[in-house]
N, CA, C and O atoms as a Tinker XYZ file with bonds, in Angstrom:
   428  protein
     1  N    -23.670000  -24.418000   -1.194000    73     2
     2  CA   -23.683000  -25.688000   -0.851000    64     1     3
     3  C    -24.891000  -26.423000   -2.036000    63     2     4     5
     4  O    -25.874000  -25.828000   -2.477000    81     3
     5  N    -24.524000  -27.702000   -2.334000    73     3     6
     6  CA   -25.196000  -28.311000   -3.467000    64     5     7
     7  C    -25.785000  -29.685000   -3.094000    63     6     8     9
     8  O    -24.957000  -30.536000   -2.767000    81     7
     9  N    -26.992000  -30.009000   -3.092000    73     7    10
    10  CA   -27.443000  -31.439000   -2.948000    64     9    11
    11  C    -26.856000  -32.450000   -3.965000    63    10    12    13
    12  O    -27.079000  -32.285000   -5.164000    81    11
    13  N    -26.122000  -33.477000   -3.528000    73    11    14
    14  CA   -25.555000  -34.398000   -4.443000    64    13    15
    15  C    -26.345000  -35.468000   -4.729000    63    14    16    17
    16  O    -26.546000  -35.810000   -5.895000    81    15
    17  N    -26.940000  -36.183000   -3.549000    73    15    18
    18  CA   -27.876000  -37.377000   -3.738000    64    17    19
    19  C    -29.072000  -37.264000   -2.955000    63    18    20    21
    20  O    -29.092000  -36.587000   -1.926000    81    19
    21  N    -30.121000  -37.920000   -3.405000    73    19    22
    22  CA   -31.149000  -38.225000   -2.595000    64    21    23
    23  C    -31.396000  -39.771000   -2.906000    63    22    24    25
    24  O    -31.667000  -40.175000   -4.037000    81    23
    25  N    -31.267000  -40.631000   -1.736000    73    23    26
    26  CA   -31.305000  -41.874000   -1.729000    64    25    27
    27  C    -32.509000  -42.425000   -0.876000    63    26    28    29
    28  O    -32.515000  -42.218000    0.338000    81    27
    29  N    -33.398000  -43.032000   -1.406000    73    27    30
    30  CA   -34.497000  -43.499000   -0.715000    64    29    31
    31  C    -34.136000  -45.011000   -0.314000    63    30    32    33
    32  O    -33.999000  -45.923000   -1.129000    81    31
    33  N    -33.993000  -45.133000    1.197000    73    31    34
    34  CA   -33.847000  -46.623000    1.563000    64    33    35
    35  C    -35.144000  -46.786000    2.566000    63    34    36    37
    36  O    -35.367000  -46.021000    3.504000    81    35
    37  N    -35.840000  -47.748000    2.259000    73    35    38
    38  CA   -37.129000  -47.612000    2.859000    64    37    39
    39  C    -37.108000  -48.421000    4.320000    63    38    40    41
    40  O    -36.818000  -49.611000    4.442000    81    39
    41  N    -37.444000  -47.602000    5.297000    73    39    42
    42  CA   -37.448000  -48.254000    6.654000    64    41    43
    43  C    -38.584000  -47.460000    7.385000    63    42    44    45
    44  O    -38.684000  -46.234000    7.440000    81    43
    45  N    -39.450000  -48.428000    7.954000    73    43    46
    46  CA   -40.746000  -47.941000    8.471000    64    45    47
    47  C    -40.522000  -46.991000    9.715000    63    46    48    49
    48  O    -41.288000  -46.070000   10.001000    81    47
    49  N    -39.359000  -47.331000   10.431000    73    47    50
    50  CA   -39.172000  -46.727000   11.803000    64    49    51
    51  C    -38.093000  -45.313000   11.697000    63    50    52    53
    52  O    -37.887000  -44.455000   12.555000    81    51
    53  N    -37.524000  -45.445000   10.337000    73    51    54
    54  CA   -36.713000  -44.227000   10.303000    64    53    55
    55  C    -35.285000  -44.606000   10.501000    63    54    56    57
    56  O    -34.981000  -45.573000   11.199000    81    55
    57  N    -34.345000  -43.809000    9.857000    73    55    58
    58  CA   -32.961000  -43.977000    9.894000    64    57    59
    59  C    -32.411000  -43.051000   10.980000    63    58    60    61
    60  O    -32.704000  -41.859000   11.075000    81    59
    61  N    -31.370000  -43.891000   11.997000    73    59    62
    62  CA   -30.867000  -43.346000   13.170000    64    61    63
    63  C    -29.570000  -42.847000   12.815000    63    62    64    65
    64  O    -29.223000  -41.849000   13.447000    81    63
    65  N    -28.602000  -43.383000   11.786000    73    63    66
    66  CA   -27.267000  -42.610000   11.667000    64    65    67
    67  C    -27.166000  -43.106000   10.165000    63    66    68    69
    68  O    -27.792000  -44.036000    9.657000    81    67
    69  N    -26.261000  -42.296000    9.590000    73    67    70
    70  CA   -25.732000  -42.407000    8.256000    64    69    71
    71  C    -24.178000  -41.966000    8.246000    63    70    72    73
    72  O    -23.731000  -41.014000    8.884000    81    71
    73  N    -23.494000  -42.758000    7.475000    73    71    74
    74  CA   -21.893000  -42.451000    7.490000    64    73    75
    75  C    -21.381000  -42.844000    6.047000    63    74    76    77
    76  O    -21.898000  -43.844000    5.549000    81    75
    77  N    -20.507000  -42.226000    5.387000    73    75    78
    78  CA   -19.869000  -42.546000    4.183000    64    77    79
    79  C    -18.526000  -43.537000    4.267000    63    78    80    81
    80  O    -17.793000  -43.498000    5.256000    81    79
    81  N    -18.331000  -44.217000    3.404000    73    79    82
    82  CA   -16.862000  -44.702000    3.274000    64    81    83
    83  C    -16.063000  -43.766000    2.984000    63    82    84    85
    84  O    -16.461000  -42.703000    2.508000    81    83
    85  N    -14.711000  -44.047000    3.252000    73    83    86
    86  CA   -13.603000  -43.195000    2.988000    64    85    87
    87  C    -13.637000  -42.574000    1.674000    63    86    88    89
    88  O    -13.488000  -41.353000    1.611000    81    87
    89  N    -13.814000  -43.265000    0.604000    73    87    90
    90  CA   -13.808000  -42.782000   -0.744000    64    89    91
    91  C    -15.125000  -42.433000   -1.174000    63    90    92    93
    92  O    -15.235000  -42.200000   -2.378000    81    91
    93  N    -16.232000  -42.336000   -0.408000    73    91    94
    94  CA   -17.461000  -41.835000   -0.595000    64    93    95
    95  C    -18.467000  -42.688000   -1.644000    63    94    96    97
    96  O    -19.509000  -42.199000   -2.081000    81    95
    97  N    -18.015000  -43.967000   -1.961000    73    95    98
    98  CA   -18.711000  -44.763000   -2.955000    64    97    99
    99  C    -19.781000  -45.515000   -2.143000    63    98   100   101
   100  O    -20.721000  -45.912000   -2.831000    81    99
   101  N    -19.839000  -45.789000   -0.867000    73    99   102
   102  CA   -20.723000  -46.382000   -0.165000    64   101   103
   103  C    -21.074000  -45.511000    0.960000    63   102   104   105
   104  O    -20.348000  -44.611000    1.384000    81   103
   105  N    -22.412000  -45.879000    1.492000    73   103   106
   106  CA   -23.037000  -45.192000    2.648000    64   105   107
   107  C    -23.375000  -46.500000    3.484000    63   106   108   109
   108  O    -23.511000  -47.669000    3.122000    81   107
   109  N    -23.460000  -45.902000    4.713000    73   107   110
   110  CA   -23.867000  -46.899000    5.779000    64   109   111
   111  C    -25.126000  -46.273000    6.665000    63   110   112   113
   112  O    -25.134000  -45.146000    7.160000    81   111
   113  N    -26.108000  -47.188000    6.746000    73   111   114
   114  CA   -27.113000  -46.490000    7.458000    64   113   115
   115  C    -27.491000  -47.631000    8.673000    63   114   116   117
   116  O    -27.278000  -48.841000    8.596000    81   115
   117  N    -28.062000  -46.961000    9.720000    73   115   118
   118  CA   -28.644000  -47.927000   10.951000    64   117   119
   119  C    -29.935000  -47.466000   11.238000    63   118   120   121
   120  O    -30.234000  -46.319000   10.909000    81   119
   121  N    -30.712000  -48.164000   11.783000    73   119   122
   122  CA   -32.050000  -47.877000   12.047000    64   121   123
   123  C    -32.516000  -48.452000   13.225000    63   122   124   125
   124  O    -31.940000  -49.423000   13.715000    81   123
   125  N    -33.647000  -47.876000   13.801000    73   123   126
   126  CA   -34.429000  -48.463000   15.174000    64   125   127
   127  C    -34.894000  -49.950000   14.994000    63   126   128   129
   128  O    -35.010000  -50.742000   15.929000    81   127
   129  N    -35.116000  -50.197000   13.829000    73   127   130
   130  CA   -35.728000  -51.700000   13.601000    64   129   131
   131  C    -34.667000  -52.647000   13.449000    63   130   132   133
   132  O    -35.004000  -53.801000   13.187000    81   131
   133  N    -33.351000  -52.362000   13.573000    73   131   134
   134  CA   -32.149000  -53.060000   13.576000    64   133   135
   135  C    -31.427000  -53.308000   12.381000    63   134   136   137
   136  O    -30.339000  -53.885000   12.398000    81   135
   137  N    -31.944000  -52.923000   11.400000    73   135   138
   138  CA   -31.438000  -52.999000    9.984000    64   137   139
   139  C    -30.025000  -52.000000    9.972000    63   138   140   141
   140  O    -29.972000  -50.798000   10.231000    81   139
   141  N    -29.141000  -52.733000    9.662000    73   139   142
   142  CA   -27.738000  -52.093000    9.088000    64   141   143
   143  C    -27.375000  -52.357000    7.691000    63   142   144   145
   144  O    -27.010000  -53.456000    7.273000    81   143
   145  N    -27.515000  -51.121000    6.885000    73   143   146
   146  CA   -27.411000  -51.284000    5.321000    64   145   147
   147  C    -26.231000  -50.606000    4.823000    63   146   148   149
   148  O    -25.814000  -49.522000    5.232000    81   147
   149  N    -25.715000  -51.334000    3.897000    73   147   150
   150  CA   -24.574000  -50.805000    3.033000    64   149   151
   151  C    -24.997000  -50.475000    1.812000    63   150   152   153
   152  O    -25.266000  -51.377000    1.020000    81   151
   153  N    -25.109000  -49.326000    1.501000    73   151   154
   154  CA   -25.705000  -48.773000    0.080000    64   153   155
   155  C    -24.506000  -48.224000   -0.860000    63   154   156   157
   156  O    -23.569000  -47.499000   -0.527000    81   155
   157  N    -24.805000  -48.786000   -2.152000    73   155   158
   158  CA   -23.763000  -48.145000   -3.212000    64   157   159
   159  C    -24.466000  -46.800000   -3.425000    63   158   160   161
   160  O    -25.692000  -46.736000   -3.517000    81   159
   161  N    -23.685000  -45.751000   -3.500000    73   159   162
   162  CA   -24.072000  -44.404000   -3.607000    64   161   163
   163  C    -24.459000  -44.027000   -5.038000    63   162   164   165
   164  O    -25.461000  -43.347000   -5.261000    81   163
   165  N    -23.702000  -44.448000   -5.945000    73   163   166
   166  CA   -23.862000  -44.225000   -7.363000    64   165   167
   167  C    -25.217000  -44.825000   -7.966000    63   166   168   169
   168  O    -25.975000  -44.183000   -8.693000    81   167
   169  N    -25.398000  -46.056000   -7.588000    73   167   170
   170  CA   -26.640000  -46.831000   -8.137000    64   169   171
   171  C    -27.648000  -46.709000   -7.279000    63   170   172   173
   172  O    -28.771000  -46.904000   -7.744000    81   171
   173  N    -27.540000  -46.404000   -6.006000    73   171   174
   174  CA   -28.602000  -46.177000   -5.001000    64   173   175
   175  C    -29.044000  -47.707000   -4.471000    63   174   176   177
   176  O    -30.134000  -47.836000   -3.914000    81   175
   177  N    -28.269000  -48.718000   -4.638000    73   175   178
   178  CA   -28.789000  -49.910000   -4.343000    64   177   179
   179  C    -28.070000  -50.571000   -3.105000    63   178   180   181
   180  O    -26.887000  -50.370000   -2.830000    81   179
   181  N    -28.856000  -51.317000   -2.448000    73   179   182
   182  CA   -28.343000  -51.896000   -1.080000    64   181   183
   183  C    -27.597000  -53.160000   -1.530000    63   182   184   185
   184  O    -28.087000  -54.139000   -2.092000    81   183
   185  N    -26.140000  -52.923000   -1.126000    73   183   186
   186  CA   -25.351000  -53.941000   -1.364000    64   185   187
   187  C    -25.370000  -55.222000   -0.233000    63   186   188   189
   188  O    -25.190000  -56.383000   -0.598000    81   187
   189  N    -25.605000  -54.859000    1.145000    73   187   190
   190  CA   -25.721000  -55.711000    1.979000    64   189   191
   191  C    -26.773000  -55.228000    3.079000    63   190   192   193
   192  O    -27.121000  -54.047000    3.093000    81   191
   193  N    -27.252000  -56.097000    3.954000    73   191   194
   194  CA   -28.368000  -55.721000    4.920000    64   193   195
   195  C    -27.860000  -56.591000    6.058000    63   194   196   197
   196  O    -27.591000  -57.778000    5.874000    81   195
   197  N    -27.729000  -55.986000    7.246000    73   195   198
   198  CA   -27.493000  -56.811000    8.345000    64   197   199
   199  C    -28.766000  -56.651000    9.395000    63   198   200   201
   200  O    -29.263000  -55.525000    9.437000    81   199
   201  N    -29.290000  -57.587000   10.173000    73   199   202
   202  CA   -30.278000  -57.610000   11.201000    64   201   203
   203  C    -29.521000  -57.280000   12.426000    63   202   204   205
   204  O    -28.770000  -58.122000   12.919000    81   203
   205  N    -29.656000  -56.230000   12.895000    73   203   206
   206  CA   -28.952000  -55.686000   14.186000    64   205   207
   207  C    -29.391000  -56.260000   15.297000    63   206   208   209
   208  O    -28.638000  -56.308000   16.270000    81   207
   209  N    -30.637000  -56.778000   15.355000    73   207   210
   210  CA   -31.278000  -57.444000   16.525000    64   209   211
   211  C    -30.671000  -58.485000   16.917000    63   210   212   213
   212  O    -30.603000  -58.750000   18.117000    81   211
   213  N    -30.164000  -59.204000   16.041000    73   211   214
   214  CA   -29.663000  -60.728000   16.329000    64   213   215
   215  C    -30.678000  -61.715000   16.732000    63   214   216   217
   216  O    -30.856000  -62.819000   16.218000    81   215
   217  N    -31.404000  -61.120000   17.833000    73   215   218
   218  CA   -32.384000  -62.174000   18.292000    64   217   219
   219  C    -33.852000  -61.397000   18.363000    63   218   220   221
   220  O    -33.918000  -60.176000   18.507000    81   219
   221  N    -34.949000  -62.199000   18.252000    73   219   222
   222  CA   -36.281000  -61.694000   17.984000    64   221   223
   223  C    -36.531000  -60.885000   19.333000    63   222   224   225
   224  O    -37.146000  -59.821000   19.256000    81   223
   225  N    -36.077000  -61.348000   20.572000    73   223   226
   226  CA   -36.363000  -60.602000   21.768000    64   225   227
   227  C    -35.669000  -59.403000   22.038000    63   226   228   229
   228  O    -35.815000  -58.765000   23.081000    81   227
   229  N    -34.840000  -59.055000   21.021000    73   227   230
   230  CA   -34.100000  -57.741000   21.196000    64   229   231
   231  C    -35.048000  -56.446000   21.149000    63   230   232   233
   232  O    -35.860000  -56.469000   20.224000    81   231
   233  N    -35.075000  -55.642000   21.749000    73   231   234
   234  CA   -36.218000  -54.550000   21.825000    64   233   235
   235  C    -35.536000  -53.354000   20.847000    63   234   236   237
   236  O    -36.250000  -52.736000   20.057000    81   235
   237  N    -34.420000  -53.144000   20.942000    73   235   238
   238  CA   -33.763000  -52.021000   20.181000    64   237   239
   239  C    -32.882000  -52.443000   18.988000    63   238   240   241
   240  O    -32.174000  -53.446000   19.072000    81   239
   241  N    -32.920000  -51.746000   17.972000    73   239   242
   242  CA   -32.232000  -51.676000   16.773000    64   241   243
   243  C    -30.794000  -51.046000   17.187000    63   242   244   245
   244  O    -30.359000  -50.672000   18.276000    81   243
   245  N    -30.218000  -51.078000   15.855000    73   243   246
   246  CA   -28.810000  -50.360000   16.136000    64   245   247
   247  C    -28.874000  -48.840000   15.673000    63   246   248   249
   248  O    -29.202000  -48.342000   14.595000    81   247
   249  N    -28.523000  -48.383000   16.651000    73   247   250
   250  CA   -28.725000  -46.749000   16.418000    64   249   251
   251  C    -27.490000  -45.981000   15.849000    63   250   252   253
   252  O    -27.515000  -44.794000   15.521000    81   251
   253  N    -26.446000  -46.780000   15.778000    73   251   254
   254  CA   -25.218000  -46.112000   15.302000    64   253   255
   255  C    -24.389000  -47.250000   14.424000    63   254   256   257
   256  O    -24.314000  -48.433000   14.753000    81   255
   257  N    -23.843000  -46.725000   13.365000    73   255   258
   258  CA   -22.776000  -47.712000   12.670000    64   257   259
   259  C    -21.744000  -46.982000   11.950000    63   258   260   261
   260  O    -21.932000  -45.884000   11.425000    81   259
   261  N    -20.566000  -47.675000   11.941000    73   259   262
   262  CA   -19.380000  -46.940000   11.116000    64   261   263
   263  C    -18.572000  -47.974000   10.279000    63   262   264   265
   264  O    -18.464000  -49.120000   10.717000    81   263
   265  N    -18.040000  -47.651000    9.182000    73   263   266
   266  CA   -17.154000  -48.737000    8.528000    64   265   267
   267  C    -15.891000  -48.705000    9.346000    63   266   268   269
   268  O    -15.499000  -47.736000    9.997000    81   267
   269  N    -15.291000  -49.888000    9.239000    73   267   270
   270  CA   -13.789000  -50.019000    9.973000    64   269   271
   271  C    -12.815000  -49.196000    8.970000    63   270   272   273
   272  O    -13.155000  -48.861000    7.836000    81   271
   273  N    -11.657000  -48.944000    9.506000    73   271   274
   274  CA   -10.698000  -48.071000    8.775000    64   273   275
   275  C    -10.311000  -48.928000    7.325000    63   274   276   277
   276  O    -10.024000  -48.327000    6.289000    81   275
   277  N    -10.342000  -50.066000    7.402000    73   275   278
   278  CA    -9.931000  -50.824000    6.290000    64   277   279
   279  C    -11.179000  -51.059000    5.381000    63   278   280   281
   280  O    -10.988000  -51.660000    4.324000    81   279
   281  N    -12.449000  -50.638000    5.697000    73   279   282
   282  CA   -13.763000  -50.943000    5.006000    64   281   283
   283  C    -14.031000  -52.524000    4.910000    63   282   284   285
   284  O    -14.934000  -52.876000    4.151000    81   283
   285  N    -13.457000  -53.317000    5.483000    73   283   286
   286  CA   -13.834000  -54.603000    5.481000    64   285   287
   287  C    -14.831000  -54.979000    6.445000    63   286   288   289
   288  O    -15.428000  -56.036000    6.242000    81   287
   289  N    -15.097000  -54.334000    7.400000    73   287   290
   290  CA   -16.223000  -54.663000    8.523000    64   289   291
   291  C    -16.894000  -53.445000    8.713000    63   290   292   293
   292  O    -16.408000  -52.361000    8.390000    81   291
   293  N    -18.141000  -53.610000    9.295000    73   291   294
   294  CA   -18.985000  -52.607000   10.008000    64   293   295
   295  C    -19.117000  -52.652000   11.399000    63   294   296   297
   296  O    -19.347000  -53.765000   11.871000    81   295
   297  N    -19.025000  -51.685000   12.184000    73   295   298
   298  CA   -19.373000  -51.847000   13.613000    64   297   299
   299  C    -20.709000  -51.178000   14.006000    63   298   300   301
   300  O    -20.996000  -50.064000   13.568000    81   299
   301  N    -21.447000  -51.801000   14.757000    73   299   302
   302  CA   -22.856000  -51.043000   15.130000    64   301   303
   303  C    -22.952000  -51.159000   16.693000    63   302   304   305
   304  O    -22.338000  -51.991000   17.361000    81   303
   305  N    -23.844000  -50.167000   17.198000    73   303   306
   306  CA   -24.249000  -50.301000   18.280000    64   305   307
   307  C    -25.449000  -49.767000   18.672000    63   306   308   309
   308  O    -25.917000  -48.829000   18.027000    81   307
   309  N    -26.155000  -50.317000   19.847000    73   307   310
   310  CA   -27.393000  -49.628000   20.301000    64   309   311
   311  C    -27.541000  -49.071000   21.599000    63   310   312   313
   312  O    -28.702000  -48.896000   21.967000    81   311
   313  N    -26.636000  -48.756000   22.367000    73   311   314
   314  CA   -26.550000  -48.532000   23.925000    64   313   315
   315  C    -26.026000  -49.560000   24.781000    63   314   316   317
   316  O    -25.298000  -49.231000   25.718000    81   315
   317  N    -26.273000  -50.615000   24.599000    73   315   318
   318  CA   -25.799000  -51.761000   25.420000    64   317   319
   319  C    -25.379000  -52.963000   24.574000    63   318   320   321
   320  O    -25.028000  -53.971000   25.187000    81   319
   321  N    -25.374000  -52.975000   23.292000    73   319   322
   322  CA   -24.881000  -53.959000   22.442000    64   321   323
   323  C    -23.918000  -53.582000   21.334000    63   322   324   325
   324  O    -24.211000  -52.543000   20.740000    81   323
   325  N    -22.972000  -54.136000   20.992000    73   323   326
   326  CA   -22.093000  -53.875000   19.880000    64   325   327
   327  C    -21.839000  -55.132000   19.030000    63   326   328   329
   328  O    -21.460000  -56.192000   19.529000    81   327
   329  N    -22.048000  -54.970000   17.837000    73   327   330
   330  CA   -21.903000  -55.853000   16.885000    64   329   331
   331  C    -20.788000  -55.575000   15.707000    63   330   332   333
   332  O    -20.881000  -54.467000   15.178000    81   331
   333  N    -19.819000  -56.382000   15.266000    73   331   334
   334  CA   -18.815000  -56.135000   14.336000    64   333   335
   335  C    -19.343000  -57.164000   13.190000    63   334   336   337
   336  O    -19.563000  -58.359000   13.388000    81   335
   337  N    -19.491000  -56.534000   12.057000    73   335   338
   338  CA   -20.076000  -57.308000   10.811000    64   337   339
   339  C    -18.724000  -57.376000    9.682000    63   338   340   341
   340  O    -17.864000  -56.529000    9.439000    81   339
   341  N    -18.933000  -58.697000    9.146000    73   339   342
   342  CA   -17.857000  -58.872000    8.123000    64   341   343
   343  C    -18.652000  -58.441000    6.927000    63   342   344   345
   344  O    -19.788000  -58.877000    6.740000    81   343
   345  N    -18.101000  -57.633000    6.152000    73   343   346
   346  CA   -18.786000  -57.461000    4.698000    64   345   347
   347  C    -18.520000  -58.733000    3.943000    63   346   348   349
   348  O    -19.490000  -59.229000    3.370000    81   347
   349  N    -17.335000  -59.352000    3.851000    73   347   350
   350  CA   -17.117000  -60.439000    2.939000    64   349   351
   351  C    -17.948000  -61.705000    3.404000    63   350   352   353
   352  O    -18.479000  -62.430000    2.563000    81   351
   353  N    -18.051000  -61.961000    4.807000    73   351   354
   354  CA   -18.768000  -63.143000    5.232000    64   353   355
   355  C    -20.292000  -62.938000    5.371000    63   354   356   357
   356  O    -21.112000  -63.857000    5.380000    81   355
   357  N    -20.576000  -61.603000    5.480000    73   355   358
   358  CA   -22.065000  -61.095000    5.383000    64   357   359
   359  C    -22.709000  -61.625000    6.677000    63   358   360   361
   360  O    -23.781000  -62.215000    6.542000    81   359
   361  N    -22.210000  -61.495000    7.876000    73   359   362
   362  CA   -22.625000  -61.824000    9.130000    64   361   363
   363  C    -21.793000  -61.301000   10.241000    63   362   364   365
   364  O    -20.691000  -60.794000   10.030000    81   363
   365  N    -22.392000  -61.438000   11.600000    73   363   366
   366  CA   -21.639000  -60.764000   12.783000    64   365   367
   367  C    -20.461000  -61.791000   12.982000    63   366   368   369
   368  O    -20.578000  -63.016000   12.943000    81   367
   369  N    -19.361000  -61.109000   13.192000    73   367   370
   370  CA   -18.176000  -61.987000   13.707000    64   369   371
   371  C    -17.686000  -61.640000   14.952000    63   370   372   373
   372  O    -16.627000  -62.147000   15.323000    81   371
   373  N    -18.342000  -60.776000   15.733000    73   371   374
   374  CA   -17.991000  -60.369000   17.118000    64   373   375
   375  C    -19.089000  -59.571000   17.671000    63   374   376   377
   376  O    -19.706000  -58.800000   16.935000    81   375
   377  N    -19.434000  -59.721000   19.147000    73   375   378
   378  CA   -20.338000  -58.928000   19.669000    64   377   379
   379  C    -20.148000  -59.021000   21.108000    63   378   380   381
   380  O    -19.637000  -59.968000   21.705000    81   379
   381  N    -20.634000  -57.887000   21.635000    73   379   382
   382  CA   -20.629000  -57.641000   23.250000    64   381   383
   383  C    -22.113000  -57.171000   23.463000    63   382   384   385
   384  O    -22.773000  -56.361000   22.813000    81   383
   385  N    -22.445000  -57.928000   24.577000    73   383   386
   386  CA   -23.967000  -57.554000   25.019000    64   385   387
   387  C    -23.814000  -57.050000   26.431000    63   386   388   389
   388  O    -22.805000  -57.237000   27.111000    81   387
   389  N    -24.799000  -56.451000   26.788000    73   387   390
   390  CA   -25.109000  -55.912000   28.203000    64   389   391
   391  C    -23.919000  -54.866000   28.847000    63   390   392   393
   392  O    -23.604000  -54.872000   30.037000    81   391
   393  N    -23.449000  -54.156000   28.030000    73   391   394
   394  CA   -22.473000  -53.152000   28.361000    64   393   395
   395  C    -23.199000  -52.338000   29.726000    63   394   396   397
   396  O    -24.398000  -52.063000   29.786000    81   395
   397  N    -22.285000  -52.058000   30.684000    73   395   398
   398  CA   -22.892000  -51.528000   31.831000    64   397   399
   399  C    -23.297000  -50.102000   31.823000    63   398   400   401
   400  O    -24.028000  -49.649000   32.703000    81   399
   401  N    -22.763000  -49.267000   30.688000    73   399   402
   402  CA   -23.050000  -47.954000   30.541000    64   401   403
   403  C    -23.353000  -47.904000   29.103000    63   402   404   405
   404  O    -22.980000  -48.769000   28.310000    81   403
   405  N    -24.161000  -46.681000   28.736000    73   403   406
   406  CA   -24.523000  -46.564000   27.378000    64   405   407
   407  C    -23.480000  -46.557000   26.171000    63   406   408   409
   408  O    -22.515000  -45.804000   26.298000    81   407
   409  N    -23.567000  -47.208000   25.187000    73   407   410
   410  CA   -22.471000  -47.516000   24.155000    64   409   411
   411  C    -22.685000  -46.345000   23.296000    63   410   412   413
   412  O    -23.839000  -45.937000   23.166000    81   411
   413  N    -21.565000  -45.658000   22.595000    73   411   414
   414  CA   -21.740000  -44.538000   21.568000    64   413   415
   415  C    -20.452000  -44.760000   20.668000    63   414   416   417
   416  O    -19.333000  -44.926000   21.154000    81   415
   417  N    -20.703000  -44.749000   19.393000    73   415   418
   418  CA   -19.678000  -44.630000   18.479000    64   417   419
   419  C    -18.913000  -43.312000   18.444000    63   418   420   421
   420  O    -19.552000  -42.266000   18.336000    81   419
   421  N    -17.612000  -43.297000   18.526000    73   419   422
   422  CA   -17.108000  -41.893000   18.487000    64   421   423
   423  C    -16.080000  -42.043000   17.254000    63   422   424   425
   424  O    -15.263000  -42.962000   17.197000    81   423
   425  N    -16.203000  -41.079000   16.314000    73   423   426
   426  CA   -15.263000  -41.166000   15.160000    64   425   427
   427  C    -13.936000  -40.807000   15.544000    63   426   428
   428  O    -13.028000  -40.823000   14.714000    81   427
């Protein structure tokens, strides 16, 4: 096994989840602070950053995030909230709050 990349994405609370795009050129991370980031793997630069908390009163960030199959959107979840983010529009295009049970993203 060989280490391919070490990417530093500053986050004071730590990263909760990481996933790759289908072709491996982009990486998606989510954190307990609410940040959802799309990172270019080769340049190690942040392409997009979404604030998963939506409102200042949200106590939890997004603990999981994945690319949509066509990679035009990102879906994130934190246990009771789900957000769908458009990469082109750079904002949430859909959301669900107050799920009655814990929400988990399954690949």
